[in-house]
C-alpha positions in Angstrom: -19.5 -13.7 108.6 -18.5 -16.4 110.7 -15.9 -18.6 110.5 -17.2 -22.3 110.6 -14.8 -25.4 112.8 -12.5 -26.3 110.2 -11.8 -22.6 109.5 -10.5 -23.3 113.4 -8.5 -25.4 113.4 -5.4 -23.7 114.3 -3.1 -21.7 115.4 -3.6 -24.2 117.9 -0.7 -27.0 117.3 1.1 -25.8 120.3 -1.3 -27.4 122.8 -1.3 -30.1 121.8 0.7 -31.7 118.9 4.3 -31.0 119.6 6.1 -33.2 122.2 9.0 -32.8 124.3 12.7 -33.9 122.1 9.6 -35.1 119.5 11.9 -33.9 116.7 14.9 -36.0 118.1 14.7 -39.2 116.7 18.6 -39.4 117.2 20.4 -37.8 119.5 21.9 -35.4 118.2 25.6 -36.0 119.0 24.7 -39.9 116.9 27.6 -40.7 115.2 25.4 -41.3 112.1 23.2 -38.0 113.1 22.2 -35.8 110.2 19.8 -32.5 109.9 16.2 -33.0 108.5 15.3 -29.4 107.8 13.3 -26.5 106.8 10.8 -24.2 106.7 7.2 -24.2 105.8 5.8 -21.6 103.2 2.1 -20.4 102.0 1.2 -19.4 98.5 2.6 -16.4 98.9 5.9 -17.6 99.9 5.3 -16.9 103.9 6.4 -18.7 106.2 3.6 -20.4 108.0 4.4 -19.9 112.5 1.9 -22.2 113.5 2.2 -25.7 111.4 3.6 -29.4 112.8 5.3 -31.6 110.6 5.7 -35.6 111.1 7.9 -37.4 109.2 7.8 -41.6 109.3 11.4 -43.4 108.1 13.2 -46.6 107.9 16.3 -46.7 109.3 19.3 -46.8 107.8 19.1 -50.4 106.6 15.9 -49.4 104.9 13.8 -51.7 107.5 10.5 -49.8 108.5 11.0 -49.5 112.2 8.0 -51.4 114.1 9.3 -50.4 117.8 6.4 -49.8 119.9 7.0 -46.5 122.4 7.3 -43.8 119.6 6.4 -40.9 121.7 8.8 -42.2 124.3 12.6 -41.4 123.2 14.9 -42.9 125.8 18.2 -42.2 123.4 19.1 -45.7 122.6 15.9 -47.3 120.6 15.2 -45.5 117.0 11.0 -45.1 116.3 11.4 -44.2 113.1 8.9 -41.8 113.8 9.2 -37.5 115.1 7.1 -34.5 115.1 8.2 -30.8 114.7 6.4 -27.2 114.7 7.5 -25.4 113.1 8.9 -22.1 114.8 7.8 -17.7 114.2 9.8 -17.6 110.6 8.3 -20.8 109.6 11.1 -23.8 110.4 11.4 -27.2 112.0 14.1 -29.6 111.8 15.0 -33.3 113.0 17.5 -35.0 114.6 17.7 -38.2 113.0 20.0 -40.6 110.4 19.4 -41.1 106.6 16.7 -43.6 105.4 17.7 -46.5 103.4 16.2 -48.2 100.2 13.0 -50.0 101.1 13.5 -52.4 98.4 15.6 -53.4 95.4 16.5 -50.0 92.9 13.4 -47.6 94.9 15.1 -44.5 96.5 14.8 -43.7 99.6 12.9 -40.7 101.3 10.8 -39.2 104.4 7.0 -40.0 104.2 6.0 -36.1 105.6 2.8 -35.5 107.0 2.7 -31.5 106.9 -0.8 -29.7 109.7 -1.2 -26.5 108.7 -4.0 -23.1 109.5 -6.3 -23.5 107.0 -6.3 -27.6 106.7 -9.0 -29.5 107.5 -6.8 -32.7 107.0 -2.7 -33.6 107.5 -1.2 -33.7 103.5 1.2 -36.7 102.9 4.4 -36.1 100.9 8.1 -37.2 100.9 10.9 -36.4 100.5 13.5 -38.2 98.8 17.0 -37.7 99.2 19.4 -36.7 96.0 20.0 -39.3 93.7 18.2 -38.7 91.1 19.4 -42.6 89.5 16.6 -44.0 90.9 14.0 -41.7 90.3 12.5 -43.6 87.1 11.8 -47.3 89.7 9.8 -44.8 92.0 6.0 -45.1 91.1 5.3 -42.2 93.4 8.3 -39.4 91.3 7.3 -41.1 88.3 3.8 -40.5 87.5 5.9 -36.8 88.0 7.1 -34.5 85.6 10.6 -33.1 86.3 10.1 -29.7 87.8 7.5 -31.1 89.7 9.3 -34.2 91.2 11.8 -31.3 92.3 9.2 -30.4 94.4 10.1 -33.9 96.3 13.7 -34.1 96.3 16.2 -32.9 100.1 18.5 -30.9 99.2 21.7 -32.1 100.5 24.3 -29.5 103.2 27.3 -30.0 104.9 25.2 -32.1 108.1 22.0 -32.5 106.7 19.0 -32.1 104.8 16.8 -29.4 103.6 13.3 -30.0 102.5 11.1 -27.1 102.0 7.2 -27.4 101.5 5.7 -25.1 100.0 1.4 -25.7 100.7 0.7 -24.0 97.2 1.5 -21.4 94.6 4.4 -21.3 92.3 6.8 -24.2 92.8 4.3 -25.9 95.5 5.6 -29.5 97.0 3.1 -32.8 95.7 1.1 -34.0 98.5 0.0 -37.4 97.8 -3.3 -39.3 97.9 -4.1 -42.5 99.1 -7.9 -44.8 98.5 -10.4 -43.7 100.9 -9.0 -40.4 102.3 -11.1 -38.1 101.6 -9.1 -34.9 100.0 -10.3 -31.4 101.5 -7.4 -29.8 99.5 -8.1 -30.0 96.0 
């Protein structure tokens, strides 16, 4: 049986999606720089070596940045957007800053998109900073059972945050749908 066009979406991401410095929202030497990193895993827990992860985030004060030129990295202007490819072990990383809450009583988070082999559309999720005292105020987290909430919360480490993305199976990351979005993974 020949694969359909939707089954041939990867592993071609490395040809056009990664951009030089796309994972460096701020220089790693910046005083408030952190490392957001993790692994993309398939349903069996194996690394996905050909995925692309994008993040969008507020700045440390909680402002949603609206600067033009997200693809242009000049080392000074924070655009709040980044893109990273996974390595052969499924690892990705970003040099960025911790986002602030975008509203009173709301937990800070990274908006995350995943492109990976076998997906007809990208997947959307969130990576919240640890701090469960604010989780009840968030409509996404408060709608989930505690064990499902855990799939959306980063783990604090010495120099940053870890966020593993499990595409399916046990411990699958919660993925979000939006009005009008085709949900091909359901």
